[in-house]
N, C-alpha and C positions, 0 to 999 in steps of 0.2 A: 724164695719169695720174690714175686715180681714187683718192680718199682714202677710207680706211675710217672707220667711225664715231668711233673713238678719235682719229684725227688731226683730224677735223672738230671734235670737241669741244675738243681742245687748242688749235686755231686760234682758236675762238670765245673760249675762256678767255684766250688771249693778248691778244685785243682788250680783254676786260674788265680784264685786268691793267694794261694801259696806262692805261685810264680811271681805275683805282682807285689809281694810284700815290700821289697826295697823301694818300689815306686810310690807306695802308699805312705811312706814315712814323710814327716814334714820336711820341706825343702831345706837343705843345709844342716839338718839336725842329725842325720844318720839314723840308726835304729835305737831309740832310747830304752833304757831298762830302769827298773825300780830299785836297784841296789839291794839293801837288806830286806826290803819289803817285796822282793821279787814275786811274781805270780807263778813261777815255776813250781811244779809238784803240788799244785792246788786243785781243788774241785770247784768248778764254776757253777754257782747256783743261779739259775735263770728264773727270774721272778716276773711273771706277767701280772702287772698291777690290776687291782680290782677283781671282779668276778662275781657271778651269781646275781643277787639283788643289787649289788653295788656295781653298776655298769660304768661308773666314772663319767667323764665328759661325753657329749654326743656331738657328732659331726653335723655340718649343715645339711647333710643328706639323710641324717637319722641313724648313722652307724655308731654303735657303742664303742667307747674307748677300750673296754675290757676285751672285746673281740679282736680288735686290731693289735692290742698288746700280745695276745696269745698267738696270733698269726705270725708276728715278728719273732717271738720267742721260739716257736716251733722251727722256724727257718734257722735261727741261730743254733739251736740244738742239733739239727741235722748237719750243719757245716762244722760245728765244733766236734762232733763225732768223727767226721771225715778227717779232721786235723789231729785226732787223737787226744782231744781235750775232754777229761771226765766232767760230766754235768749232772745236775739234779734240777728238776723243775718243781717249783712250788705248787703249780697246778698245771694239769694237762687238759682240762676241759673248762666249761663255763660254770664255775662254782666258787663259793666262798669257803674259806678254810676255818670258819668259826666252829666253836664247840656246840654240842647239841643243846646245852642249857641257855645259850644266848637267844633272846626273844625279839627285842626291838632291833631295828636296823642299826642304831648306834651301838648296841651291845654286840651285834654280829660283826660290825666293822672293827671294833676294838679287839674282840676275840680273834678275828682273822689276822690282824696285824701282830698280835702277841704270838700266835702260832707260827707266823712267818719268821719272826725273830727267833723263836725257839728252834726252828729248823736250821737256820743259819748258824746260830751259836752252838748247836749240837753237832755240827759237821766239822770234822777235823780238816784243817787247811782250807776252810771256806773262803771263797771270793764271790761277792754278790754283784749281779748285774740286773737291775730292776728296770723294766721297760714300761714307759708311759707315753701318753699323748697330751699335748698342751692345749689350752683354750683360753680365750680372753674376749671380753665384750666387744672390743674393737677388732673387726675382721681383717685389718690391714697387716697384722703381725704374722710372721712366719719364721721358719728355721728351726732346726734341731738344736738342742742345748743339753750339755752334760753337767750334772751336779754331783758333788762328793761331800763327805762329812769329815774326813780326816786328811789333812794335807800330807802328812808324812807317809801314810799308807796308800793314799789314792790320788794324790795331786798329779803326779807324772802320768799315770794311766789316764786320768781324766783329760789332760791336755792332749795326749796322743789321740784319744777317742774323738774329742771335739774337732781336731784338725783332720782326722780321717773322714769324719762325717761331712765336713765342709768340702773336702776334696772330691768325695764321691757323689754328694747330693746337690750341693749348691755353693759354688765358690763365692757368691755374693753374700753369704751368711757370715756376718762378722761377730756373731755371739761368741763369748768366751766361756770356758768351763768355770763354774762358780761353786762356792761353798753353799750347801743346801740349808734352808731355813731350819731353825730349831723345832718348828712345828711339825716336821715330817717324821712321824713316829719311827717307822722302820729304820730309816737311815741313821737315826740318832740313838738307837738302842742296840747296836751291834758293834763288835770290836774288830772286824776283819776289813780288808780292802773292799770298797763298795762304791758303785756308781749308780745313779738314777739318771736314765736317759729319756728326755722328752723328745720324741722322734719328730715332732712337728705340731702345727696348730690345727686342730679340727675346726676352729672358728674361722679359718681362712679358706674360702671356697676352693681355690686352685690347689692349695697344698692338701686339703682334705681329700680331694679326688685322687691325688697321687698316692696318699697314704692308704687308700682303699684298694690299690692295685697290687697284685702279687709281685709284679716286676719291681715296684718301688720298695716293697717290704723286703724283697731279696737283696736289693742294694743296701738297705739299712743293715740287714743281717750280715752281709759280707763286710761292711765297714766295721761293725762291732767285733766280729771275729778277727779281722785283720788287726785292729787296734789291740786286742787282747794278746795276739801272738807277738806283736811288736813290744808290748810291755813285758812279755816273757823273755824278750831278747831275740825274737824272730823264729822261735821254734815251737812245737807243740809240747804237750805235757811230758814230763820225764817218765820213763817206764818204771 
Protein backbone atom coordinates (compact mmCIF):
# COMPACT_ATOMS: atom_id res chain seq x y z
CA UNK A 1 0.00 0.00 0.00
CA UNK A 2 1.40 3.38 -0.98
CA UNK A 3 1.75 6.07 1.66
CA UNK A 4 0.91 9.69 0.89
CA UNK A 5 3.35 12.47 1.73
CA UNK A 6 1.65 13.29 5.01
CA UNK A 7 1.98 9.73 6.26
CA UNK A 8 5.60 9.52 5.19
CA UNK A 9 6.30 12.77 7.04
CA UNK A 10 4.56 11.53 10.16
CA UNK A 11 6.47 8.27 10.12
CA UNK A 12 9.77 10.13 9.83
CA UNK A 13 8.63 12.47 12.58
CA UNK A 14 7.81 9.47 14.72
CA UNK A 15 11.38 8.23 14.36
CA UNK A 16 12.64 11.67 15.35
CA UNK A 17 10.29 11.62 18.34
CA UNK A 18 11.75 8.40 19.67
CA UNK A 19 15.29 9.75 19.30
CA UNK A 20 14.30 13.02 20.98
CA UNK A 21 12.59 11.53 24.04
CA UNK A 22 15.35 12.39 26.54
CA UNK A 23 15.39 16.00 25.31
CA UNK A 24 11.62 16.35 25.61
CA UNK A 25 11.58 15.46 29.31
CA UNK A 26 11.18 18.41 31.71
CA UNK A 27 14.55 19.95 32.52
CA UNK A 28 16.17 18.37 35.54
CA UNK A 29 13.38 15.87 36.01
CA UNK A 30 14.75 12.88 34.10
CA UNK A 31 12.09 10.65 32.56
CA UNK A 32 9.16 10.40 34.99
CA UNK A 33 7.03 7.31 35.39
CA UNK A 34 3.66 6.71 36.97
CA UNK A 35 4.71 3.97 39.39
CA UNK A 36 1.80 1.63 40.28
CA UNK A 37 -0.45 3.38 37.78
CA UNK A 38 2.07 2.95 34.94
CA UNK A 39 0.80 3.26 31.39
CA UNK A 40 2.80 0.22 30.27
CA UNK A 41 0.81 -2.64 28.77
CA UNK A 42 -2.25 -0.46 28.20
CA UNK A 43 -4.47 0.44 25.25
CA UNK A 44 -4.57 4.14 24.40
CA UNK A 45 -8.11 5.23 23.58
CA UNK A 46 -7.99 8.33 21.39
CA UNK A 47 -11.11 10.43 21.71
CA UNK A 48 -11.73 13.18 19.17
CA UNK A 49 -14.19 15.36 21.04
CA UNK A 50 -17.60 16.22 19.57
CA UNK A 51 -18.64 15.12 16.06
CA UNK A 52 -21.68 15.08 13.79
CA UNK A 53 -24.26 17.73 14.66
CA UNK A 54 -22.19 18.66 17.70
CA UNK A 55 -19.32 20.55 16.12
CA UNK A 56 -18.11 22.05 19.38
CA UNK A 57 -16.48 25.48 19.27
CA UNK A 58 -15.90 27.31 15.98
CA UNK A 59 -12.71 29.15 15.08
CA UNK A 60 -12.65 32.79 14.02
CA UNK A 61 -12.29 31.52 10.43
CA UNK A 62 -15.29 29.18 10.70
CA UNK A 63 -13.47 25.85 11.25
CA UNK A 64 -15.31 23.44 13.54
CA UNK A 65 -13.59 22.12 16.63
CA UNK A 66 -14.74 18.57 15.88
CA UNK A 67 -12.79 18.57 12.61
CA UNK A 68 -9.59 19.81 14.23
CA UNK A 69 -9.92 17.29 17.06
CA UNK A 70 -10.14 14.44 14.56
CA UNK A 71 -7.19 15.78 12.53
CA UNK A 72 -4.99 15.73 15.64
CA UNK A 73 -6.24 12.31 16.76
CA UNK A 74 -5.48 10.78 13.37
CA UNK A 75 -1.90 12.03 13.62
CA UNK A 76 -1.56 10.72 17.17
CA UNK A 77 -2.88 7.36 16.03
CA UNK A 78 -0.36 7.11 13.19
CA UNK A 79 2.56 8.05 15.43
CA UNK A 80 1.37 5.76 18.21
CA UNK A 81 1.24 2.86 15.77
CA UNK A 82 4.78 3.66 14.65
CA UNK A 83 5.90 3.47 18.30
CA UNK A 84 4.08 0.20 18.96
CA UNK A 85 1.31 1.68 21.12
CA UNK A 86 -2.05 -0.13 20.79
CA UNK A 87 -4.87 2.34 20.11
CA UNK A 88 -8.64 2.53 19.75
CA UNK A 89 -10.36 5.58 18.25
CA UNK A 90 -13.77 6.55 19.59
CA UNK A 91 -14.60 7.93 16.14
CA UNK A 92 -12.78 7.89 12.81
CA UNK A 93 -15.02 10.29 10.90
CA UNK A 94 -17.37 13.22 11.47
CA UNK A 95 -20.19 11.57 13.39
CA UNK A 96 -21.83 11.39 16.76
CA UNK A 97 -21.80 8.14 18.73
CA UNK A 98 -25.40 8.46 19.92
CA UNK A 99 -27.95 5.65 19.89
CA UNK A 100 -30.59 5.59 17.15
CA UNK A 101 -33.35 6.38 19.63
CA UNK A 102 -31.88 9.78 20.53
CA UNK A 103 -33.83 12.56 18.81
CA UNK A 104 -33.01 16.00 20.17
CA UNK A 105 -29.49 17.42 20.12
CA UNK A 106 -29.41 17.22 23.91
CA UNK A 107 -30.41 13.55 23.85
CA UNK A 108 -27.83 12.82 21.17
CA UNK A 109 -25.03 14.51 23.11
CA UNK A 110 -25.94 12.65 26.29
CA UNK A 111 -26.13 9.31 24.44
CA UNK A 112 -22.86 10.06 22.65
CA UNK A 113 -21.03 10.66 25.93
CA UNK A 114 -22.54 7.58 27.57
CA UNK A 115 -21.35 5.45 24.66
CA UNK A 116 -17.84 6.89 24.90
CA UNK A 117 -17.80 6.05 28.60
CA UNK A 118 -19.00 2.53 27.83
CA UNK A 119 -16.23 2.04 25.27
CA UNK A 120 -13.55 3.19 27.71
CA UNK A 121 -14.88 1.20 30.65
CA UNK A 122 -15.30 -1.88 28.48
CA UNK A 123 -11.67 -1.86 27.30
CA UNK A 124 -9.22 -3.81 29.43
CA UNK A 125 -6.18 -1.72 30.39
CA UNK A 126 -7.72 1.43 28.93
CA UNK A 127 -6.00 4.81 29.05
CA UNK A 128 -7.95 7.77 27.67
CA UNK A 129 -6.62 10.76 25.74
CA UNK A 130 -9.44 13.12 24.80
CA UNK A 131 -8.56 15.89 22.33
CA UNK A 132 -10.40 19.23 22.31
CA UNK A 133 -9.96 22.89 21.38
CA UNK A 134 -10.60 25.78 23.74
CA UNK A 135 -12.57 28.99 23.23
CA UNK A 136 -13.31 32.11 25.24
CA UNK A 137 -15.18 35.37 24.56
CA UNK A 138 -11.95 37.35 25.00
CA UNK A 139 -9.71 36.57 22.01
CA UNK A 140 -6.50 37.46 23.87
CA UNK A 141 -6.17 34.09 25.58
CA UNK A 142 -4.05 31.32 24.08
CA UNK A 143 -2.09 28.20 24.95
CA UNK A 144 -2.60 24.46 25.29
CA UNK A 145 -3.76 23.11 28.64
CA UNK A 146 -4.08 19.62 30.09
CA UNK A 147 -6.85 18.48 32.43
CA UNK A 148 -7.19 15.29 34.47
CA UNK A 149 -9.78 13.84 36.86
CA UNK A 150 -7.75 11.59 39.16
CA UNK A 151 -4.48 12.73 40.71
CA UNK A 152 -3.21 9.26 41.61
CA UNK A 153 -3.93 7.79 38.17
CA UNK A 154 -3.24 10.73 35.89
CA UNK A 155 -1.49 13.58 37.69
CA UNK A 156 2.08 12.70 36.73
CA UNK A 157 1.12 11.98 33.12
CA UNK A 158 -0.75 15.30 32.97
CA UNK A 159 2.27 17.25 34.20
CA UNK A 160 4.58 15.57 31.69
CA UNK A 161 2.12 16.29 28.89
CA UNK A 162 1.70 19.94 29.86
CA UNK A 163 5.46 20.45 29.99
CA UNK A 164 6.01 18.67 26.68
CA UNK A 165 3.35 20.81 24.96
CA UNK A 166 4.96 23.94 26.39
CA UNK A 167 8.42 22.89 25.18
CA UNK A 168 7.25 21.98 21.69
CA UNK A 169 4.60 24.61 21.00
CA UNK A 170 5.00 27.75 23.09
CA UNK A 171 7.57 28.24 25.83
CA UNK A 172 5.73 31.38 26.95
CA UNK A 173 2.67 29.30 27.83
CA UNK A 174 2.64 29.21 31.64
CA UNK A 175 -0.57 27.22 32.05
CA UNK A 176 -0.47 24.30 34.46
CA UNK A 177 -2.14 20.91 34.29
CA UNK A 178 -5.38 21.14 36.29
CA UNK A 179 -8.10 18.95 37.75
CA UNK A 180 -11.06 18.96 35.38
CA UNK A 181 -14.41 20.42 36.50
CA UNK A 182 -17.08 18.02 37.74
CA UNK A 183 -19.32 19.15 34.87
CA UNK A 184 -17.26 17.28 32.23
CA UNK A 185 -19.24 14.05 31.96
CA UNK A 186 -16.77 11.81 30.14
CA UNK A 187 -13.80 12.49 32.40
CA UNK A 188 -15.83 12.06 35.58
CA UNK A 189 -17.49 8.75 34.68
CA UNK A 190 -14.44 6.62 33.92
CA UNK A 191 -12.06 4.76 36.22
CA UNK A 192 -8.84 4.65 34.16
CA UNK A 193 -5.94 7.09 33.68
CA UNK A 194 -7.31 9.91 31.52
CA UNK A 195 -6.37 13.30 30.13
CA UNK A 196 -8.38 15.91 28.30
CA UNK A 197 -6.13 18.18 26.26
CA UNK A 198 -7.28 21.59 25.08
CA UNK A 199 -4.82 22.12 22.21
CA UNK A 200 -5.34 25.86 21.98
CA UNK A 201 -7.90 28.65 21.70
CA UNK A 202 -9.99 28.87 18.54
CA UNK A 203 -11.07 32.32 19.76
CA UNK A 204 -7.52 33.62 19.39
CA UNK A 205 -7.01 34.53 15.71
CA UNK A 206 -3.28 33.81 15.60
CA UNK A 207 -3.50 30.52 17.48
CA UNK A 208 -6.56 29.43 15.48
CA UNK A 209 -4.61 29.84 12.24
CA UNK A 210 -1.82 27.65 13.61
CA UNK A 211 -4.26 25.01 14.84
CA UNK A 212 -5.74 24.75 11.36
CA UNK A 213 -2.41 23.79 9.76
CA UNK A 214 -1.21 20.23 9.35
CA UNK A 215 2.26 21.17 10.55
CA UNK A 216 1.00 22.46 13.90
CA UNK A 217 -1.36 19.51 14.32
CA UNK A 218 1.64 17.23 13.83
CA UNK A 219 3.60 19.12 16.49
CA UNK A 220 0.71 18.60 18.90
CA UNK A 221 0.52 14.91 18.03
CA UNK A 222 4.28 14.47 18.47
CA UNK A 223 4.07 16.14 21.88
CA UNK A 224 1.19 13.93 23.03
CA UNK A 225 2.88 10.71 21.94
CA UNK A 226 6.23 11.79 23.40
CA UNK A 227 4.57 12.53 26.75
CA UNK A 228 2.77 9.20 26.69
CA UNK A 229 6.04 7.37 26.09
CA UNK A 230 7.70 9.32 28.88
CA UNK A 231 4.89 8.34 31.23
CA UNK A 232 5.52 4.73 30.25
CA UNK A 233 9.12 5.13 31.24
CA UNK A 234 10.49 6.02 27.81
CA UNK A 235 9.41 2.99 25.79
CA UNK A 236 6.51 1.75 23.69
CA UNK A 237 3.87 -0.73 24.76
CA UNK A 238 5.08 -4.05 26.10
CA UNK A 239 4.71 -6.97 23.69
